[in-house]
C-alpha positions in Angstrom: -29.7 -19.7 0.3 -26.7 -17.8 1.5 -27.0 -14.6 3.5 -26.6 -11.3 1.6 -23.1 -10.0 1.4 -21.7 -6.4 1.5 -18.5 -4.5 1.6 -17.6 -1.8 4.1 -15.2 0.8 2.8 -13.1 2.8 5.3 -10.6 5.7 4.7 -7.6 5.3 7.1 -5.8 8.5 7.0 -4.0 10.7 9.6 -0.8 12.6 10.5 0.7 9.4 12.0 -0.1 5.7 11.7 1.7 2.6 13.0 0.7 -0.9 12.1 3.1 -3.3 13.9 3.0 -7.1 13.6 6.1 -7.7 15.7 7.9 -5.6 18.3 10.6 -5.6 21.0 10.9 -3.5 24.0 13.5 -1.2 22.4 12.1 -1.2 18.9 8.5 -0.9 17.6 8.3 -1.3 13.9 5.4 -0.5 11.5 4.3 -2.3 8.3 3.9 -0.2 5.2 0.1 -0.8 5.3 -2.6 -1.6 7.9 -2.6 -5.1 9.4 -5.7 -7.2 9.8 -5.3 -7.2 13.6 -5.1 -3.4 13.5 -8.2 -3.0 11.4 -10.3 -5.5 13.3 -9.0 -3.9 16.6 -10.4 -0.6 15.3 -13.8 -2.2 14.6 -13.8 -3.9 17.9 -13.1 -0.6 19.7 -15.9 1.1 17.7 -18.3 -1.6 18.7 -17.4 -1.2 22.4 -16.0 -4.7 22.8 -13.8 -5.4 25.8 -10.3 -6.9 25.0 -11.4 -10.3 26.4 -14.5 -10.6 24.2 -14.5 -13.1 21.3 -13.7 -12.0 17.8 -15.2 -14.9 15.9 -17.7 -12.9 13.8 -15.0 -10.4 12.8 -12.5 -13.1 11.8 -14.7 -14.2 8.9 -14.5 -10.8 7.2 -12.3 -10.7 4.1 -9.9 -7.7 4.1 -8.5 -5.7 1.3 -6.2 -2.7 1.7 -5.4 -0.2 -1.1 -2.4 2.1 -0.7 -3.7 5.5 -2.0 -1.0 7.6 -0.4 2.0 5.6 1.0 3.4 8.4 3.1 6.9 8.3 4.6 8.6 6.5 7.4 9.2 8.4 10.6 11.6 7.3 13.4 10.9 8.5 16.9 14.1 8.2 18.9 13.9 7.9 22.7 16.4 7.6 25.6 15.5 6.3 29.0 17.4 7.1 32.2 16.9 7.4 35.9 16.6 11.1 36.9 18.5 10.3 40.1 21.6 9.2 38.2 21.3 5.5 39.3 21.9 2.6 37.0 18.9 1.3 35.2 17.3 -1.9 36.6 17.4 -5.3 34.8 14.3 -6.6 33.1 14.2 -9.7 35.3 13.4 -9.8 39.0 14.8 -11.6 42.0 12.9 -14.3 44.0 11.6 -11.5 46.1 10.3 -9.6 43.1 13.0 -6.9 43.3 14.8 -5.7 40.1 18.5 -5.6 40.4 20.7 -2.9 38.8 22.2 -3.7 35.4 25.6 -5.3 35.5 27.8 -3.7 34.1 25.9 -0.6 35.1 23.8 0.9 32.2 22.6 4.4 32.7 20.9 5.1 29.3 18.6 2.8 27.3 17.8 3.7 23.7 14.3 2.9 22.2 13.0 3.5 18.7 9.4 3.7 17.4 8.5 3.9 13.8 5.5 5.5 12.2 4.0 6.2 8.8 3.4 9.9 8.4 0.8 11.5 5.9 -0.3 8.1 4.7 -3.9 7.3 3.4 -5.3 3.8 2.8 -8.6 2.4 1.7 -9.6 -0.6 3.8 -12.5 -2.8 2.5 -14.1 -5.5 4.6 -16.4 -8.0 2.9 -18.9 -10.2 4.8 -22.5 -10.7 5.9 -24.5 -7.5 5.1 -26.1 -7.4 8.6 -22.7 -7.5 10.3 -21.3 -4.9 7.8 -24.2 -2.5 8.5 -23.7 -2.9 12.3 -20.0 -2.2 12.0 -20.6 0.8 9.8 -22.9 2.3 12.5 -20.3 1.6 15.1 -17.6 3.4 13.1 -19.8 6.4 12.7 -20.7 6.4 16.4 -17.7 4.7 18.2 -18.0 3.5 21.7 -14.2 3.9 22.3 -11.7 6.3 20.8 -10.4 5.0 17.5 -6.8 4.8 16.5 -4.7 3.9 13.5 -2.6 1.1 15.0 -1.5 2.9 18.2 -3.5 4.9 20.6 -1.6 8.1 19.8 -2.4 7.8 16.1 -5.7 9.6 15.7 -7.6 9.2 12.3 -8.8 12.2 10.3 -12.3 12.4 8.9 -14.0 10.8 7.2 -13.4 7.3 8.4 -16.5 5.7 7.1 -16.8 6.0 3.3 -19.6 3.6 2.1 -21.3 0.3 2.2 -21.2 -1.3 -1.2 -23.2 -4.3 -2.4 -20.2 -5.5 -4.4 -17.4 -8.0 -4.1 -14.2 -7.0 -2.3 -12.0 -6.6 -5.3 -14.6 -4.6 -7.2 -14.8 -2.1 -4.4 -11.0 -1.7 -4.3 -11.1 -1.1 -8.1 -14.0 1.4 -8.1 -13.8 3.6 -5.0 -12.3 7.0 -5.8 -8.7 7.8 -5.1 -8.5 8.9 -1.4 -5.2 10.7 -1.3 -5.2 14.2 0.3 -5.9 17.2 -2.0 -2.2 18.3 -1.5 -0.9 14.9 -2.6 -3.2 14.9 -5.6 -2.0 18.4 -6.6 1.7 17.3 -6.2 1.1 14.2 -8.3 -0.6 16.2 -11.0 2.2 18.8 -11.1 5.0 16.3 -11.1 3.4 13.9 -13.7 1.8 16.4 -16.0 -1.8 15.9 -14.9 -2.0 12.1 -15.7 -5.4 10.5 -16.2 -4.7 7.6 -13.9 -2.5 6.4 -11.1 -1.3 2.9 -10.2 -1.7 2.0 -6.6 -0.8 -1.3 -4.8 -3.3 -3.4 -2.9 -3.3 -6.5 -0.7 -6.3 -8.8 -0.4 -7.2 -11.9 1.6 -6.9 -14.9 -0.8 -6.9 -18.5 0.4 -4.8 -19.4 -2.7 -2.5 -16.4 -2.4 1.2 -16.8 -2.8 2.2 -14.9 0.4 1.2 -14.9 4.0 1.0 -12.6 7.0 0.8 -13.5 10.7 -1.7 -10.8 11.8 -5.0 -12.5 12.3 -6.0 -11.8 16.0 -7.8 -14.5 17.9 -7.6 -12.6 21.2 -6.8 -9.1 22.3 -6.7 -10.0 26.0 -3.5 -8.5 27.4 -2.3 -11.9 28.8 -3.6 -14.1 26.0 -2.8 -12.3 22.8 -2.8 -14.9 20.0 -2.3 -14.5 16.2 -2.5 -16.8 13.3 -1.5 -16.4 9.6 -3.6 -15.7 6.5 -2.9 -16.1 2.8 -2.7 -12.9 0.8 -2.3 -11.7 -2.8 -0.6 -8.4 -3.8 -1.8 -6.6 -6.9 -1.8 -3.3 -8.7 -4.9 -1.2 -9.3 -5.3 1.6 -11.8 -7.5 4.5 -10.6 -8.6 7.7 -12.3 -6.9 10.7 -10.7 -10.2 12.6 -10.4 -9.5 15.9 -12.2 -11.8 17.1 -15.0 -9.1 16.5 -17.5 -8.5 13.0 -16.1 -12.1 12.1 -16.3 -12.4 13.2 -19.9 -9.2 11.3 -20.8 -10.4 8.1 -19.1 -13.9 8.3 -20.8 -12.4 9.0 -24.2 -9.7 6.3 -24.0 -10.7 3.0 -25.6 -7.9 0.4 -25.5 -9.5 -1.7 -28.3 -10.2 1.2 -30.6 -7.1 0.5 -32.7 -8.3 -3.1 -33.3 -11.7 -1.9 -34.6 -13.7 -3.4 -31.8 
């Protein structure tokens, strides 16, 4: 007899988020939605795990992410220079461990970091009910500060939404729309108070047509390792939540014209 399963629903929202799956020294990108490494890293931090601790139990969780408010892309532009006016050092070092000046001399280095601003996601993780319950308690009482991808990206409340005894996809389809009140008002104003909204979602699917390389096998600073997972992209229709929308959804029967 298999162990009971459950789904943990989290609301990932904040002024800034950044979910990178690749980066270089002078450019730190973000994906348009949370990565599995980022979400599992958040849960590991909440649980008080050191970076070197194993993640085997977390890797078995199925992840689904629903984009309730996509936000917009923000570019943070930096320049680096030596305040003494000297050329910047090279990245490599000599046999004595000393960095040489750049040649030809380079006095300014440009770096760029990208963030999602004003985005909101529903992240759902499905797995053994006992583990899900433990993670839910950790999220509500985190051992370490939690972040949305990078340490500087602090989540707004609430982070924990619910534990559902339902499959992953059902939770993504039934949890209420999590967009901010301002975003919901703007959507209602611009679209004439529609009853529903279509949002995109990504779920773990062994037979999915696409893949992402964002499954962490170690967060240890010198042994960071990631593998790929198969995923499926889909669209989900949600009620917008207003009284008019609820009435419209309840009164709409797509089979009424067929006499069913």
